[in-house]
C-alpha positions in Angstrom: 19.4 39.6 -68.7 16.5 38.0 -69.2 17.4 35.4 -66.8 18.3 38.1 -64.2 15.1 39.6 -64.2 12.9 36.2 -64.4 13.3 36.3 -60.4 11.0 39.7 -60.2 8.4 37.6 -62.2 5.3 37.3 -60.3 5.0 33.4 -58.9 2.0 31.3 -58.1 1.5 31.7 -54.0 1.8 28.3 -52.2 -1.1 28.1 -49.7 -1.3 25.8 -46.8 -4.0 23.1 -46.6 -7.0 23.9 -44.8 -9.0 21.8 -42.2 -10.8 18.9 -44.2 -14.3 18.7 -44.1 -14.3 15.6 -42.3 -12.0 16.6 -39.5 -13.7 20.3 -39.1 -15.0 18.9 -35.4 -11.5 19.3 -34.4 -11.5 23.1 -34.9 -8.8 25.1 -36.7 -5.9 23.7 -38.2 -2.5 25.3 -37.2 -0.7 27.1 -40.4 3.2 27.7 -40.0 2.4 31.3 -39.1 0.3 30.6 -36.6 3.3 28.0 -34.9 5.6 31.1 -35.7 3.8 33.4 -33.6 3.0 30.9 -30.4 6.8 30.0 -30.5 8.1 33.4 -30.4 5.2 34.3 -27.6 6.6 31.4 -25.6 10.2 32.2 -25.9 9.3 35.8 -25.0 7.7 34.3 -21.4 10.8 31.9 -20.9 13.4 35.0 -21.1 10.8 36.8 -19.0 11.2 34.0 -16.2 14.8 33.9 -16.7 15.3 37.3 -16.2 13.1 37.2 -12.7 14.6 34.1 -11.5 18.3 35.7 -11.9 17.3 38.7 -9.8 15.2 36.7 -7.6 18.8 34.5 -6.7 20.5 37.6 -6.4 18.2 39.4 -4.3 19.4 41.0 -0.8 17.5 39.2 1.5 17.8 42.1 4.6 16.6 44.8 1.8 13.1 45.9 1.7 10.6 44.7 -0.5 6.4 45.2 -0.4 5.9 41.5 -0.4 7.1 41.7 3.7 3.7 43.8 4.1 1.6 41.5 1.9 2.8 38.3 3.2 0.0 36.4 5.4 0.1 33.9 8.3 -2.8 31.1 7.7 -3.3 29.0 11.0 0.1 30.0 12.3 1.7 28.8 9.4 4.0 31.1 7.1 3.2 30.4 3.8 6.3 31.4 2.0 8.3 29.2 4.3 8.8 25.8 3.9 10.5 25.0 6.5 8.8 26.8 9.2 5.5 24.8 8.1 7.3 21.4 9.2 7.5 20.3 12.5 10.4 19.9 14.7 10.7 16.2 14.1 10.9 16.1 10.3 13.3 19.2 10.4 15.7 17.2 12.4 15.2 14.2 10.0 15.7 16.3 7.0 19.0 17.8 8.4 20.7 14.5 9.9 19.6 11.9 8.0 19.0 10.7 4.5 16.4 9.5 2.1 17.0 6.0 2.1 17.4 6.2 5.7 13.9 7.6 5.8 12.5 4.9 3.3 13.9 2.1 5.7 12.1 3.8 9.2 9.0 4.1 7.0 9.1 0.3 6.2 9.6 -0.5 9.6 7.2 1.8 11.0 4.1 0.5 8.6 5.2 -3.3 9.3 4.5 -2.6 13.1 1.2 -0.4 12.0 0.0 -3.9 10.4 0.8 -5.8 13.3 -1.1 -3.6 15.8 -4.1 -3.5 13.4 -4.3 -6.9 13.4 -3.9 -7.4 17.3 -6.8 -4.2 17.9 -8.9 -5.2 14.8 -11.4 -7.3 16.7 -11.2 -5.2 19.9 -12.3 -2.2 17.8 -15.3 -3.7 15.7 -18.1 -2.4 17.5 -21.3 -4.6 18.0 -23.6 -4.6 15.1 -20.8 -3.4 12.8 -22.1 -4.6 9.2 -19.0 -4.4 7.9 -18.1 -8.0 6.6 -20.4 -10.7 6.0 -24.1 -10.3 7.5 -26.7 -12.5 8.7 -30.2 -11.8 7.2 -33.4 -12.3 9.0 -36.6 -12.5 6.1 -39.8 -12.2 8.2 -43.4 -11.5 6.7 -44.4 -8.2 7.8 -43.7 -5.1 9.2 -45.1 -6.1 12.8 -42.8 -9.0 12.7 -39.9 -6.7 12.4 -40.9 -4.5 15.0 -41.4 -7.7 17.4 -38.4 -9.4 16.2 -36.0 -10.4 19.1 -32.7 -11.7 18.1 -32.0 -13.3 21.4 -34.9 -15.5 21.1 -34.7 -15.8 16.9 -31.0 -17.9 17.7 -31.9 -19.1 20.9 -28.8 -17.7 23.1 -28.1 -14.6 25.0 -27.7 -11.1 23.9 -24.2 -10.8 24.7 -23.6 -13.6 21.8 -26.2 -12.0 19.8 -23.5 -10.1 17.7 -21.0 -12.9 17.2 -20.9 -14.3 13.8 -19.6 -17.8 14.5 -19.8 -19.9 18.2 -23.0 -18.3 19.3 -23.8 -21.0 21.9 -27.5 -21.9 22.2 -29.4 -21.8 25.9 -29.3 -25.7 25.8 -25.7 -25.7 25.4 -25.2 -22.9 28.3 -26.8 -25.2 30.5 -25.1 -28.3 29.6 -21.5 -26.7 29.7 -20.0 -24.3 32.4 -18.6 -21.4 30.6 -15.5 -20.2 32.3 -16.0 -16.5 32.9 -12.6 -14.3 33.0 -11.5 -13.1 36.5 -11.7 -9.5 37.3 -7.9 -8.8 37.4 -7.4 -11.0 34.0 -10.1 -8.3 32.4 -8.4 -5.3 33.8 -5.3 -6.5 32.5 -6.5 -7.4 28.9 -8.4 -3.7 29.1 -5.0 -2.1 30.0 -3.3 -4.2 27.2 -5.7 -3.2 24.7 -5.3 0.6 25.4 -1.6 0.6 25.2 -1.9 -1.2 22.1 -4.2 1.6 20.7 -2.0 4.3 22.3 1.0 2.2 20.5 -1.1 2.8 17.3 -1.7 5.9 17.2 2.0 7.1 17.9 2.7 4.4 14.9 0.4 6.5 12.7 1.5 9.7 13.5 5.2 8.9 13.1 4.6 7.9 9.6 2.8 11.3 8.8 6.1 13.0 9.6 8.2 10.3 7.7 6.1 10.6 4.6 6.1 14.3 4.8 10.2 14.4 5.2 10.4 12.0 2.6 8.3 13.7 0.2 10.3 17.0 1.2 13.4 15.7 0.8 12.8 14.0 -2.4 10.9 17.8 -3.6 14.4 19.5 -2.6 16.4 17.3 -4.7 14.2 17.6 -7.6 14.5 21.3 -7.6 18.2 21.4 -7.4 18.2 19.3 -10.9 17.9 20.8 -14.3 14.2 21.1 -16.0 11.3 23.7 -16.3 9.1 23.8 -13.7 6.1 26.0 -12.3 4.4 26.3 -9.3 0.5 24.9 -9.7 -0.6 25.4 -5.9 -0.2 24.7 -2.5 -1.0 21.8 0.1 -2.7 22.1 3.5 0.2 23.2 5.3 0.6 26.2 2.5 3.7 24.9 0.8 4.4 25.1 -2.8 3.1 22.6 -5.3 5.4 22.2 -8.3 5.1 20.5 -11.9 7.7 19.7 -14.3 7.6 19.8 -18.0 7.4 16.7 -19.7 10.4 16.1 -21.8 10.8 13.1 -24.3 13.6 10.8 -23.8 16.0 10.1 -26.2 
C-alpha cells in the first residue's frame, strides 16, 4: 500500500539550466518546451503547404480563378509563365536538345568569343586609354602642365603619341621611308574589323541565350526532384527564383 502511494508524493521539480552569465550576449537559451512549440509550428506550416500543393496540382486550368484578374504583365512579359518569358531560340533548344549539348555549344561559343576579343582588342582600345601601363611625365608647376605638348616632348608626330612602344622619333622618320597603307588595303582592313565586331556581338548574344537555356533546363530538372524548396524572388525576366533547404548528407 505504501509503495503504491509513493508515486503520488510530491517530487522535486527538475528545471533546465538557464543561460550562463558569460554567454548572456548570445540571447535566450532555448529550452525543450521552446523547441516543442517551434517544431509544432513548423509541422503545421508544412502540412498547410502540402495541402496547397495538392490543390494546385489538381486544379482545372480552364476553371476561372481570381488570379486571372490580378495577374500582371511587365515590359510585355507575363510574370507567371516561364515559357513565354524566354526567347524562341531558347525554347527551341529546350525542346529539342539536352543539357549536355547546350554545355558543349557554350564551350565552343566561348572559345570563339575569346578569339574574337583577342583580334579586336587593340582596335577597340581608344587613343589615350588609361588601361594598363602609363607613361607619366613630371613637370615643375601648373603652367608647364598647361603648356605641355606630348609630341614635342617625345620628339615624334602626334599620330604616334598614343603608342606605348615602337614610337619613332622625327629623326628616324626623316632617315627611313615609312610605308603607308594603300587606300584599298585600309578599307579592306576596316571592313574586316567591322565584320569581326558584328560576329563578336552575335556570339555574345548567343552566349546569353545558351546560358539562359542551360540554367532553365537545370532548374526544371531540380524542380522534379525531391526536396523542400521555396520561392525567394524573381529575376530580371520576372521568372521565379527558388531556394532549396539544406539537407545533411549521410
